[in-house]
C-alpha positions, 0 to 999 in steps of 0.5 A: 288645185285644179284649174277648172276649180279656180275658174268655177270659183271666179264664175260663181263670184261673177254670177253673184255680182251680176245677179245682184247688179241686175236685180238692183236694175229690176232685171231678175235673172237667177244666174247663181242657180244656173251656174250651180247646175252647170257645175253639177256636170263637172265637179264631185259631190264635195265641191258641189256641197261647198259651192251650194253652201257658199251660194246659199250663204250669199243669197240668204244670210239669215239662219232660217231655211225657207222653201226657196232656199231648200229648193235652191239647195236641192236643184243643183244636187238633183242635177248632180244626181241626174247628170248620168242620164246626160253623160253623152252631152252636157250641152243638152243636159245643162239646159234641160236641168236648168229649165226643169229646176226653174219650173219646179222653183217657180211652181213651188214658190210662186205659182200665181206669179208664174201663171199671171206673169209668164214673161218674168219666167221666160226672161229668167229662163232665157237669161239663165240658159244663156249663162249656163251654156257660157259657164259650160263653155268656160269650164270645157275650155279650162279643162284643156 
C-alpha cells in the first residue's frame, strides 16, 4: 500500500469528523468535498471512486440519491477529469476546482440562500479552500 493512500484515508476520516463537529456547532464548512477535490489531483479513477462512495455513504446513508448527492459525486469526478488543464500546478488547480464546484453546488441546490446569505457561501468557500490546500500540502509531503 502506498503511503499517500494511507494519508488520504486519514485525511478523509479527519474531514468527516471535523465537518460533523463543526456542523454541530453551527459552522457549516464542506471539508469532505474539498478533500475529495484535492484527492482528484493525486489518485487514479479507482481510488477516487472508492473515496467518493465512502464519502457519500458517510454524508447520506439513505438509499435515495438526491440532487445534492449527485453533485457531491460529480464535482470530484469533474475535478479528476479537468485536472489535466492544471497539470502545471496543483496549487492553483485545487482552489479553482473547489471554488467552481462550490459555486455549482450552491447555485443548483439553494440559489435563494446563495443570493440572500452570501456570507454563508464565503465562509464555506474560504474554510474549504484552506482545508483543500492543507490536504495538498499533506499529500505532497507524503509523496517524498
